[in-house]
DOGUBA-268388 format. One record per residue: residue in one letter; residue number from 1; z negated, y negated, x negated of N, C-alpha, C, O in turn. Coordinates in nm, 4 decimals, m for minus. Atoms other than C-alpha are relative to their C-alpha. Layout:
<vexkols>
vexkol type=A, seq=NUM, n.w=Z, n.v=Y, n.u=X, ca.w=Z, ca.v=Y, ca.u=X, c.w=Z, c.v=Y, c.u=X, o.w=Z, o.v=Y, o.u=X
...
</vexkols>
This chain:
<vexkols>
vexkol type=M, seq=1, n.w=0.1280, n.v=m0.0825, n.u=m0.0177, ca.w=5.5445, ca.v=m7.5062, ca.u=m0.9429, c.w=m0.0292, c.v=m0.0032, c.u=0.1345, o.w=m0.0222, o.v=m0.1093, o.u=0.1965
vexkol type=S, seq=2, n.w=0.0633, n.v=m0.0183, n.u=m0.1397, ca.w=5.4183, ca.v=m7.3821, ca.u=m0.6132, c.w=m0.1337, c.v=m0.0139, c.u=m0.0096, o.w=m0.1869, o.v=0.0009, o.u=m0.1197
vexkol type=E, seq=3, n.w=0.1432, n.v=0.0061, n.u=m0.0141, ca.w=5.0690, ca.v=m7.4313, ca.u=m0.5001, c.w=m0.0580, c.v=0.1410, c.u=m0.0257, o.w=m0.1684, o.v=0.1559, o.u=m0.0783
vexkol type=L, seq=4, n.w=0.0508, n.v=m0.1431, n.u=0.0105, ca.w=5.0356, ca.v=m7.0480, ca.u=m0.4987, c.w=m0.0118, c.v=0.0422, c.u=m0.1373, o.w=m0.1081, o.v=0.1079, o.u=m0.1769
vexkol type=T, seq=5, n.w=0.0078, n.v=m0.0485, n.u=0.1322, ca.w=5.1329, ca.v=m7.0015, ca.u=m0.8581, c.w=m0.0878, c.v=m0.0741, c.u=m0.0904, o.w=m0.1364, o.v=m0.0218, o.u=m0.1907
vexkol type=V, seq=6, n.w=0.0890, n.v=0.0671, n.u=0.0878, ca.w=4.9328, ca.v=m7.2778, ca.u=m0.9979, c.w=m0.1480, c.v=0.0551, c.u=0.0436, o.w=m0.2292, o.v=0.0680, o.u=m0.0481
vexkol type=S, seq=7, n.w=0.1273, n.v=m0.0570, n.u=m0.0396, ca.w=4.6188, ca.v=m7.1344, ca.u=m0.7906, c.w=m0.0206, c.v=0.1384, c.u=m0.0726, o.w=m0.1296, o.v=0.1681, o.u=m0.1215
vexkol type=F, seq=8, n.w=0.0158, n.v=m0.1309, n.u=0.0695, ca.w=4.6883, ca.v=m6.7845, ca.u=m0.9375, c.w=m0.0263, c.v=m0.0229, c.u=m0.1271, o.w=m0.1162, o.v=0.0475, o.u=m0.1731
vexkol type=G, seq=9, n.w=0.0090, n.v=0.0196, n.u=0.1284, ca.w=4.7134, ca.v=m6.9199, ca.u=m1.2814, c.w=m0.1416, c.v=m0.0486, c.u=m0.0328, o.w=m0.2012, o.v=0.0023, o.u=m0.1277
vexkol type=L, seq=10, n.w=0.1291, n.v=0.0276, n.u=0.0074, ca.w=4.3821, ca.v=m7.0989, ca.u=m1.2425, c.w=m0.0943, c.v=0.1172, c.u=0.0057, o.w=m0.1827, o.v=0.1276, o.u=m0.0793
vexkol type=K, seq=11, n.w=0.0823, n.v=m0.1131, n.u=m0.0149, ca.w=4.2190, ca.v=m6.7867, ca.u=m1.1330, c.w=m0.0103, c.v=0.0946, c.u=m0.1259, o.w=m0.1170, o.v=0.1392, o.u=m0.1680
vexkol type=V, seq=12, n.w=m0.0108, n.v=m0.0715, n.u=0.1299, ca.w=4.3531, ca.v=m6.5934, ca.u=m1.4481, c.w=m0.0743, c.v=m0.0711, c.u=m0.0970, o.w=m0.1494, o.v=m0.0077, o.u=m0.1711
vexkol type=R, seq=13, n.w=0.0583, n.v=0.0679, n.u=0.1068, ca.w=4.2309, ca.v=m6.8568, ca.u=m1.6622, c.w=m0.1617, c.v=m0.0029, c.u=0.0254, o.w=m0.2410, o.v=0.0153, o.u=m0.0670
vexkol type=E, seq=14, n.w=0.1570, n.v=m0.0130, n.u=m0.0375, ca.w=3.8781, ca.v=m6.8676, ca.u=m1.4864, c.w=m0.0377, c.v=0.1506, c.u=m0.0495, o.w=m0.1282, o.v=0.1623, o.u=m0.1322
vexkol type=Q, seq=15, n.w=0.0433, n.v=m0.1493, n.u=0.0272, ca.w=3.8524, ca.v=m6.4731, ca.u=m1.5230, c.w=0.0099, c.v=0.0167, c.u=m0.1505, o.w=m0.0813, o.v=0.0766, o.u=m0.2076
vexkol type=R, seq=16, n.w=m0.0211, n.v=m0.0175, n.u=0.1473, ca.w=3.9846, ca.v=m6.4857, ca.u=m1.8892, c.w=m0.1215, c.v=m0.0786, c.u=m0.0681, o.w=m0.1828, o.v=m0.0225, o.u=m0.1589
vexkol type=K, seq=17, n.w=0.1192, n.v=0.0673, n.u=0.0734, ca.w=3.7131, ca.v=m6.7407, ca.u=m1.9954, c.w=m0.1245, c.v=0.0640, c.u=0.0365, o.w=m0.2101, o.v=0.0772, o.u=m0.0509
vexkol type=L, seq=18, n.w=0.1256, n.v=m0.0757, n.u=m0.0246, ca.w=3.4405, ca.v=m6.5575, ca.u=m1.8106, c.w=m0.0139, c.v=0.1205, c.u=m0.0828, o.w=m0.1249, o.v=0.1572, o.u=m0.1213
vexkol type=K, seq=19, n.w=m0.0005, n.v=m0.1143, n.u=0.0989, ca.w=3.5479, ca.v=m6.2521, ca.u=m2.0246, c.w=m0.0086, c.v=m0.0439, c.u=m0.1473, o.w=m0.0174, o.v=0.0402, o.u=m0.2367
vexkol type=K, seq=20, n.w=0.0004, n.v=0.0656, n.u=0.1344, ca.w=3.5415, ca.v=m6.4832, ca.u=m2.3291, c.w=0.1209, c.v=0.0578, c.u=m0.0858, o.w=0.1042, o.v=0.1045, o.u=m0.1985
vexkol type=L, seq=21, n.w=m0.1161, n.v=m0.0457, n.u=0.0657, ca.w=3.8970, ca.v=m6.3868, ca.u=m2.4194, c.w=0.0893, c.v=m0.1267, c.u=m0.0181, o.w=0.0958, o.v=m0.2167, o.u=0.0657
vexkol type=T, seq=22, n.w=m0.1083, n.v=0.0962, n.u=0.0293, ca.w=4.1599, ca.v=m6.6076, ca.u=m2.5800, c.w=0.1332, c.v=0.0344, c.u=0.0781, o.w=0.1472, o.v=0.1468, o.u=0.1261
vexkol type=Q, seq=23, n.w=m0.1228, n.v=m0.0222, n.u=m0.0611, ca.w=4.5026, ca.v=m6.6369, ca.u=m2.4297, c.w=0.0705, c.v=0.0992, c.u=m0.0871, o.w=0.1263, o.v=0.1934, o.u=m0.0308
vexkol type=E, seq=24, n.w=m0.0507, n.v=m0.1001, n.u=0.0990, ca.w=4.6278, ca.v=m6.4460, ca.u=m2.7317, c.w=m0.0480, c.v=0.1368, c.u=0.0273, o.w=0.0339, o.v=0.2265, o.u=0.0472
vexkol type=K, seq=25, n.w=0.0678, n.v=m0.1257, n.u=m0.0142, ca.w=4.3878, ca.v=m6.1617, ca.u=m2.6879, c.w=0.0493, c.v=0.0584, c.u=0.1347, o.w=0.0955, o.v=0.1724, o.u=0.1396
vexkol type=L, seq=26, n.w=m0.0347, n.v=m0.0471, n.u=m0.1362, ca.w=4.4616, ca.v=m6.1351, ca.u=m2.3080, c.w=0.1524, c.v=0.0479, c.u=m0.0050, o.w=0.1851, o.v=0.1557, o.u=0.0446
vexkol type=A, seq=27, n.w=m0.1331, n.v=m0.0245, n.u=m0.0056, ca.w=4.8344, ca.v=m6.1440, ca.u=m2.3668, c.w=0.0156, c.v=0.1302, c.u=m0.0733, o.w=0.0836, o.v=0.2207, o.u=m0.0250
vexkol type=L, seq=28, n.w=m0.0207, n.v=m0.1380, n.u=0.0670, ca.w=4.8046, ca.v=m5.8632, ca.u=m2.6317, c.w=m0.0371, c.v=0.1201, c.u=0.0778, o.w=0.0277, o.v=0.2246, o.u=0.0729
vexkol type=L, seq=29, n.w=0.0540, n.v=m0.1171, n.u=m0.0908, ca.w=4.6035, ca.v=m5.6443, ca.u=m2.3882, c.w=0.0999, c.v=0.0244, c.u=0.1171, o.w=0.1015, o.v=0.1346, o.u=0.1717
vexkol type=C, seq=30, n.w=m0.0988, n.v=m0.0197, n.u=m0.1087, ca.w=4.8857, ca.v=m5.7002, ca.u=m2.1224, c.w=0.1336, c.v=0.0160, c.u=m0.0586, o.w=0.2309, o.v=0.0205, o.u=0.0166
vexkol type=N, seq=31, n.w=m0.1321, n.v=m0.0192, n.u=0.0654, ca.w=5.1660, ca.v=m5.6554, ca.u=m2.3800, c.w=0.1114, c.v=m0.0995, c.u=0.0479, o.w=0.2272, o.v=m0.0657, o.u=0.0723
vexkol type=I, seq=32, n.w=m0.0959, n.v=0.1067, n.u=m0.0094, ca.w=5.3182, ca.v=m6.0009, ca.u=m2.3114, c.w=m0.0261, c.v=m0.1066, c.u=m0.1000, o.w=m0.1321, o.v=m0.1149, o.u=m0.1621
vexkol type=D, seq=33, n.w=0.0045, n.v=0.1194, n.u=0.1005, ca.w=5.3891, ca.v=m6.3092, ca.u=m2.5253, c.w=m0.1041, c.v=m0.1030, c.u=0.0390, o.w=m0.1182, o.v=m0.1417, o.u=0.1550
vexkol type=R, seq=34, n.w=0.1049, n.v=0.1072, n.u=m0.0294, ca.w=5.1071, ca.v=m6.5624, ca.u=m2.5605, c.w=0.0492, c.v=m0.1172, c.u=0.0622, o.w=m0.0233, o.v=m0.1694, o.u=0.1469
vexkol type=S, seq=35, n.w=m0.0635, n.v=0.1175, n.u=m0.0666, ca.w=5.3296, ca.v=m6.8483, ca.u=m2.4577, c.w=0.0308, c.v=0.0369, c.u=0.1411, o.w=0.0196, o.v=m0.0481, o.u=0.2295
vexkol type=Y, seq=36, n.w=m0.0165, n.v=m0.0405, n.u=m0.1476, ca.w=5.4145, ca.v=m6.6505, ca.u=m2.1428, c.w=m0.1278, c.v=m0.0137, c.u=0.0689, o.w=m0.1317, o.v=m0.0637, o.u=0.1813
vexkol type=M, seq=37, n.w=0.1371, n.v=0.0092, n.u=m0.0636, ca.w=5.0336, ca.v=m6.6278, ca.u=m2.0766, c.w=m0.0321, c.v=m0.1294, c.u=0.0300, o.w=m0.0882, o.v=m0.1568, o.u=0.1360
vexkol type=G, seq=38, n.w=0.0250, n.v=0.1525, n.u=m0.0245, ca.w=5.0079, ca.v=m6.9990, ca.u=m2.1098, c.w=0.0807, c.v=m0.0453, c.u=0.1245, o.w=0.0278, o.v=m0.1195, o.u=0.2073
vexkol type=R, seq=39, n.w=m0.0792, n.v=0.0324, n.u=m0.1165, ca.w=5.2888, ca.v=m7.0353, ca.u=m1.8554, c.w=m0.0536, c.v=0.0515, c.u=0.1244, o.w=m0.0431, o.v=m0.0127, o.u=0.2289
vexkol type=I, seq=40, n.w=0.0570, n.v=m0.0654, n.u=m0.1179, ca.w=5.1182, ca.v=m6.7997, ca.u=m1.6198, c.w=m0.1301, c.v=m0.0795, c.u=0.0402, o.w=m0.1557, o.v=m0.0933, o.u=0.1598
vexkol type=E, seq=41, n.w=0.1192, n.v=0.0681, n.u=m0.0331, ca.w=4.7902, ca.v=m6.9971, ca.u=m1.6385, c.w=0.0278, c.v=m0.1459, c.u=0.0500, o.w=m0.0528, o.v=m0.2054, o.u=0.1214
vexkol type=R, seq=42, n.w=m0.0484, n.v=0.1278, n.u=m0.0348, ca.w=4.9779, ca.v=m7.3218, ca.u=m1.5928, c.w=0.0816, c.v=m0.0038, c.u=0.1517, o.w=0.1209, o.v=m0.1050, o.u=0.2098
vexkol type=G, seq=43, n.w=m0.0713, n.v=m0.0150, n.u=m0.1273, ca.w=5.1424, ca.v=m7.1823, ca.u=m1.2733, c.w=0.1486, c.v=m0.0281, c.u=m0.0083, o.w=0.2105, o.v=m0.0740, o.u=0.0876
vexkol type=E, seq=44, n.w=m0.1490, n.v=0.0488, n.u=0.0199, ca.w=5.4980, ca.v=m7.2296, ca.u=m1.4225, c.w=0.0933, c.v=0.1167, c.u=0.0261, o.w=0.2148, o.v=0.0979, o.u=0.0326
vexkol type=V, seq=45, n.w=m0.0741, n.v=m0.1139, n.u=m0.0205, ca.w=5.6085, ca.v=m6.8731, ca.u=m1.3600, c.w=m0.0532, c.v=0.0777, c.u=0.1268, o.w=m0.1692, o.v=0.0673, o.u=0.1666
vexkol type=N, seq=46, n.w=0.0472, n.v=m0.0925, n.u=m0.1097, ca.w=5.6003, ca.v=m6.6274, ca.u=m1.0667, c.w=0.0021, c.v=0.1456, c.u=m0.0561, o.w=0.1108, o.v=0.1986, o.u=m0.0790
vexkol type=I, seq=47, n.w=0.0090, n.v=m0.1351, n.u=0.0812, ca.w=5.4920, ca.v=m6.2896, ca.u=m1.2236, c.w=0.0099, c.v=0.1070, c.u=0.1049, o.w=m0.0108, o.v=0.0924, o.u=0.2254
vexkol type=T, seq=48, n.w=m0.0178, n.v=m0.1223, n.u=m0.0862, ca.w=5.5546, ca.v=m5.9500, ca.u=m1.0960, c.w=m0.1335, c.v=0.0627, c.u=0.0394, o.w=m0.2388, o.v=0.0336, o.u=m0.0173
vexkol type=L, seq=49, n.w=0.1143, n.v=m0.0819, n.u=m0.0474, ca.w=5.3162, ca.v=m5.7223, ca.u=m0.9143, c.w=m0.0541, c.v=0.0847, c.u=m0.1158, o.w=m0.1758, o.v=0.0983, o.u=m0.1281
vexkol type=E, seq=50, n.w=0.0480, n.v=m0.0853, n.u=0.1278, ca.w=5.2944, ca.v=m5.4987, ca.u=m1.2376, c.w=m0.0669, c.v=m0.0886, c.u=m0.0867, o.w=m0.1628, o.v=m0.0428, o.u=m0.1490
vexkol type=K, seq=51, n.w=0.0771, n.v=0.0752, n.u=0.0977, ca.w=5.1869, ca.v=m5.7981, ca.u=m1.4407, c.w=m0.1383, c.v=m0.0477, c.u=0.0600, o.w=m0.2340, o.v=m0.0752, o.u=m0.0124
vexkol type=I, seq=52, n.w=0.1362, n.v=0.0280, n.u=m0.0561, ca.w=4.9095, ca.v=m5.8813, ca.u=m1.1862, c.w=m0.0895, c.v=0.1116, c.u=m0.0258, o.w=m0.2027, o.v=0.0902, o.u=m0.0691
vexkol type=F, seq=53, n.w=0.0830, n.v=m0.1115, n.u=0.0200, ca.w=4.7801, ca.v=m5.5383, ca.u=m1.2080, c.w=m0.0313, c.v=0.0256, c.u=m0.1608, o.w=m0.1384, o.v=0.0766, o.u=m0.1937
vexkol type=A, seq=54, n.w=0.0167, n.v=m0.0021, n.u=0.1342, ca.w=4.8146, ca.v=m5.5422, ca.u=m1.5847, c.w=m0.1128, c.v=m0.0961, c.u=m0.0520, o.w=m0.1962, o.v=m0.0610, o.u=m0.1355
vexkol type=L, seq=55, n.w=0.0853, n.v=0.0935, n.u=0.0230, ca.w=4.6226, ca.v=m5.8638, ca.u=m1.5989, c.w=m0.1528, c.v=0.0511, c.u=0.0580, o.w=m0.2571, o.v=0.0404, o.u=m0.0066
vexkol type=A, seq=56, n.w=0.1330, n.v=m0.0483, n.u=m0.0521, ca.w=4.3465, ca.v=m5.7167, ca.u=m1.3758, c.w=m0.0614, c.v=0.0942, c.u=m0.0829, o.w=m0.1772, o.v=0.0755, o.u=m0.1203
vexkol type=K, seq=57, n.w=0.0520, n.v=m0.1095, n.u=0.0720, ca.w=4.3058, ca.v=m5.3993, ca.u=m1.5690, c.w=m0.0447, c.v=m0.0597, c.u=m0.1485, o.w=m0.1489, o.v=m0.0192, o.u=m0.1999
vexkol type=A, seq=58, n.w=0.0562, n.v=0.0657, n.u=0.1194, ca.w=4.2841, ca.v=m5.6175, ca.u=m1.8997, c.w=m0.1353, c.v=m0.0744, c.u=0.0164, o.w=m0.2213, o.v=m0.0762, o.u=m0.0717
vexkol type=L, seq=59, n.w=0.1265, n.v=0.0829, n.u=m0.0325, ca.w=4.0112, ca.v=m5.8353, ca.u=m1.7315, c.w=m0.1057, c.v=0.0818, c.u=0.0472, o.w=m0.2192, o.v=0.0371, o.u=0.0635
vexkol type=D, seq=60, n.w=0.1019, n.v=m0.0891, n.u=m0.0585, ca.w=3.8411, ca.v=m5.5242, ca.u=m1.5987, c.w=m0.0529, c.v=m0.0501, c.u=0.1434, o.w=m0.1732, o.v=m0.0567, o.u=0.1690
vexkol type=I, seq=61, n.w=0.0322, n.v=0.0639, n.u=m0.1247, ca.w=3.8502, ca.v=m5.6705, ca.u=m1.2459, c.w=0.1105, c.v=0.0577, c.u=0.1060, o.w=0.2137, o.v=0.1149, o.u=0.0709
vexkol type=S, seq=62, n.w=m0.0864, n.v=m0.0479, n.u=m0.1058, ca.w=4.0099, ca.v=m5.5885, ca.u=m0.9036, c.w=0.1253, c.v=m0.1000, c.u=m0.0192, o.w=0.1052, o.v=m0.2117, o.u=m0.0669
vexkol type=P, seq=63, n.w=m0.1087, n.v=0.0821, n.u=m0.0129, ca.w=4.3629, ca.v=m5.7327, ca.u=m0.8754, c.w=m0.0222, c.v=m0.1210, c.u=0.1159, o.w=0.0273, o.v=m0.2335, o.u=0.1082
vexkol type=L, seq=64, n.w=0.0371, n.v=0.1035, n.u=m0.1104, ca.w=4.2262, ca.v=m5.9124, ca.u=m0.5510, c.w=m0.0724, c.v=m0.1247, c.u=m0.0502, o.w=m0.0593, o.v=m0.2335, o.u=0.0059
vexkol type=K, seq=65, n.w=0.0650, n.v=0.1174, n.u=0.0592, ca.w=4.0087, ca.v=m6.1345, ca.u=m0.7722, c.w=0.1012, c.v=m0.1004, c.u=m0.0489, o.w=0.0605, o.v=m0.2162, o.u=m0.0583
vexkol type=L, seq=66, n.w=m0.0934, n.v=0.0872, n.u=0.0598, ca.w=4.3200, ca.v=m6.2988, ca.u=m0.9114, c.w=0.0906, c.v=m0.0592, c.u=0.1067, o.w=0.1742, o.v=m0.1455, o.u=0.0800
vexkol type=I, seq=67, n.w=m0.0915, n.v=0.0552, n.u=m0.1135, ca.w=4.4811, ca.v=m6.3598, ca.u=m0.5595, c.w=m0.0744, c.v=m0.1207, c.u=0.0653, o.w=m0.1875, o.v=m0.1107, o.u=0.1128
vexkol type=P, seq=68, n.w=0.0748, n.v=0.1213, n.u=m0.0644, ca.w=4.4035, ca.v=m6.7140, ca.u=m0.4315, c.w=0.0222, c.v=m0.0131, c.u=0.1406, o.w=0.1145, o.v=m0.0777, o.u=0.1903
vexkol type=Y, seq=69, n.w=m0.0041, n.v=m0.0148, n.u=m0.1441, ca.w=4.3392, ca.v=m6.6466, ca.u=m0.0821, c.w=m0.1419, c.v=0.0139, c.u=0.0410, o.w=m0.2184, o.v=0.0883, o.u=m0.0203
vexkol type=D, seq=70, n.w=0.1413, n.v=m0.0060, n.u=m0.0492, ca.w=4.0164, ca.v=m6.7036, ca.u=0.1203, c.w=m0.0003, c.v=0.0585, c.u=0.1510, o.w=0.1028, o.v=0.0733, o.u=0.2166
vexkol type=E, seq=71, n.w=0.0207, n.v=m0.0622, n.u=m0.1241, ca.w=3.8824, ca.v=m6.5558, ca.u=0.4353, c.w=0.0627, c.v=m0.0705, c.u=0.1261, o.w=0.0840, o.v=m0.0106, o.u=0.2315
vexkol type=N, seq=72, n.w=m0.0594, n.v=0.0744, n.u=m0.1115, ca.w=4.0309, ca.v=m6.8284, ca.u=0.6526, c.w=0.1579, c.v=m0.0008, c.u=m0.0107, o.w=0.2247, o.v=m0.0818, o.u=0.0535
vexkol type=N, seq=73, n.w=m0.1522, n.v=m0.0049, n.u=0.0039, ca.w=4.3987, ca.v=m6.7283, ca.u=0.5521, c.w=0.0503, c.v=m0.1199, c.u=m0.0630, o.w=0.1548, o.v=m0.1706, o.u=m0.0224
vexkol type=K, seq=74, n.w=m0.0572, n.v=0.1407, n.u=0.0686, ca.w=4.4424, ca.v=m7.0369, ca.u=0.3274, c.w=m0.0081, c.v=0.0333, c.u=m0.1512, o.w=m0.0962, o.v=0.1071, o.u=m0.1954
vexkol type=Y, seq=75, n.w=0.0032, n.v=m0.0018, n.u=0.1451, ca.w=4.5232, ca.v=m7.0572, ca.u=m0.0441, c.w=m0.1069, c.v=m0.0918, c.u=m0.0462, o.w=m0.1214, o.v=m0.2050, o.u=0.0001
vexkol type=E, seq=76, n.w=0.1074, n.v=0.0717, n.u=0.0635, ca.w=4.2274, ca.v=m7.1640, ca.u=m0.2552, c.w=0.0624, c.v=m0.1168, c.u=m0.0762, o.w=m0.0091, o.v=m0.1943, o.u=m0.1397
</vexkols>
């Protein structure tokens, strides 16, 4: 697991919880398996750009909110 994928997964989890969605519901909205959603949130997989946009759409946020990057050009 890279620091980037773990940070990304934490952002997905944070946004999912803010929207009061279960992993299962978010996975259904994105048309992916619930177990894969768990792997995304744990930073175990490197997902595609298409999945990032699908997650953002399902969460009704900008894809940029899922990218772990701050103004000092460092991963969060």
